[in-house]
N, C-alpha and C positions, 0 to 999 in steps of 0.2 A: 502174664499170668504168674510168673515167678514172684513178683513183688506182692501179689495178692496172697500167695501161700506164706510168704515171710510174715506179712502183717497178721495173718490168721494164726500162725504159730506163736507170735508175740502175744496175741490176745488170749490164746489158750494157756500160755505160760503165766500170764498175769492172773488168770482165773485160778490156776492151781496154787500159785504163790499166795493169793488172797485167802484161799480156803485152808491152807496149811499154816501160814505164819501171821497173817494180818487181821484175823478176826477180832471183832470187838466183843465185849462181854455180853451184849444184848442179842438174844437169839432172833428177835423180830427184825432188828436192823440187819443182821447177817443174812437172814432169809430174803429180805427186800433187796439187798445188794446182789445176792446170788440170782434172783429172778431177773433183775434189770440187766445184769451182766450176761446171763444166758440169752436174754432177748436180743442183746446187741450181737452176740455170737451167731445166733440163728439168722439175724438180719444180714450179717456179713456173708454167711454161707449162701443165702439167697441172692445177694448181690454178685457173688463170684459165679454162681450158676447162670444168672442172667447175662453177665458179661461173656461167659464162655459160649452160651447159646448164640449170642449176638455175633461173636467172632466166627462161629461155625457156619452161620447163615451167609456170611460174605464169601 
């Protein structure tokens, strides 16, 4: 589970770095990238929860 939290922390750090430093000039592109990145983050959260529930079941 520790490795999952490290990966999640790296994903969050990447999201913050993109929003602060790496934005392109186009607002539509930035919004699309933010939506896709947030979807990946929420999918990873659900994966972590699923794997935790699976471990608790055993």
